[in-house]
N, C-alpha and C positions, 0 to 999 in steps of 0.2 A: 503495499499500499504506500510504499513511502518513493520519492522519485530516486534516483539509478546514482545521480550525483550525491547524495547523501549519504551513501552506503562505502563510498569509498573506504572514508576511515577504519570504520567496523570491518570490511575485506582486508584492510592490510593489519591490522590488530590479528585478527582469524590467521592472515598467512605467516605471522611473526610466530606466533603462538604455537604453530604446527610445525615450522621450520625456519628458526630465527635468522637464518644464511639464505634463504627466499629473497632474490629483490624483487618489490612492489614499488616500485617508483611510478611505473607508469600503467594505472588500473582504470578501462575507461568500460562504458556499460558496450553490451553485445550491438544495440543500433549504432554505437559510434563506431564502431570495430566494422560491420556489417556495409555503412555507408562509405567511409573511407576505400575498401575493399569493391565495392564495385565504381566508383566514381569513373574510372577508366570507362567501363562498358557503357554508364550514363550519358557522359561526352560521346561515347560513341552511336551510341541510340539515338543522341540529338542530332546529331551528323545524318547519320543516314537517314532519317527521319526527314529532316531538312530538304537533303536531297531529293529524296521520290517526292516529297510534295513539290519540290521542283522539275521533277521530271514529270509528275502528273500534269500540273500547269504545261508545261512546250508540247507534252501528246496534246493536251485539247489546242491548245494553239494549234499544233501542226494539222490536225483533224479538220479544224475551223478555217483555214488556211486552203485545203486541199478542196474542199467540198467548196467555199468559196469559190477559187480560181477555175471548178468544175462546173460552176451554176454560169459565172461570165463568161466562160466559154460555149455553153450553152441556150446564150440569148434567146438568140433568134429560134431553136427549137420552143422555149418554152413560150415564146411572143405568141407561136402558132398554134401550138396548142387552148392557150389564151381565147385564142382567136376563133378558133375552132368550137369553143365552147367549151373547155375544161376548165370547174372549178376550182376557186384557189386554194382551196381545201385540197384538192387531186394532188397539186402542184406541190404543193408544202409534203403531201404523202408521199410524192416519189421523191422527193430531193433528201428524205429523211429517209427514205428506204437506204437508200443507195449508200448512203454516209453510213448508216448503220450496220449493214452490210460487211461494206468497207471494214468497219470499226468490228465486228465479230469475226472476221477473218484472221487481224493481228493478234486479236484477244485468246484468241485459239492457240494461234501459234505462239504467244508468246505466255501463256498459260502452260503448253508441252512444254516449251524452255523453260521457265521456272520449275515445273514438277522437276523435271532433269538436273537440274542444274540444286537442288535443293541437298542433294549430297555433300555439295561445297562447303554448303554454310551452314551445315546442321549442329556444329562445333560451336560458332560462333550466337546462335540463337539461345536466349536464356527464357523460361516458363512458358515457351512455344513451341509444338511439335515443328519441325521443319515441313509436314505437308498437313499443316494444319486445314481443314476444313473450312474455319469461321473466315480465316485470314484468306482464302482465295476467295471465299468466297464474295467476301467486301470488298474485296480487291477490286472482282471481276461487277459488282452490281457500281459498284463508286465508278469506275471507267467507264459503263454502260450510260449512267448518269452525266458524266462531263462531255461524254461525246451529243449524248440527245444534246444538249445545251448548245453545244459547237455546229449539231447540223441545224440548230432547228435556226439560227440568225440567219444564215443562208438562204434558208428552204423560207421564208419568211420574206425575205427580197427578193425571191425570184418569183414567189404569188403576186407580187405588186408590179410586176413587169408591165409597162403599158402593151399591147399589141401591136399596136403602130406605130412605135418609135423601133421596136425589135425587130419588126418586117421592114425598117428603112432602112437600120442598119446593116442589114445583107445587099 
């Protein structure tokens, strides 16, 4: 019931009574020892997490860029579709499907590669198994959400193309 810091002197007295030659200069509580031992891993975890978030942001930016470029290249086609009576929602759906199809292919290849490389990283993981389904599933869902947002912006822009302007550009 007492704080660990207040037990230092009591512990030193017990050690001296058991073995007077036992040095008891540095007495620390177990949480202090553990935090010191885990400091390097915590720093590494913070760095890896930061780089993972940076990679996720770059992946989202890359997906957005590819889909936006694809939409800009297909402006005439999308304009014709709109001129022939396609609903803007259908254009959004078309662009989203294509972007998410590419994302699914990349995600599938990435998951296979990640699953294959887990043996190399298994010794570096702490309190997580190398093939933790929660981690793999969470990353998959998170990437799909990021990819959906990255595809939605160009899709929305594609649905607002003026058919007349798109046809004149050709």
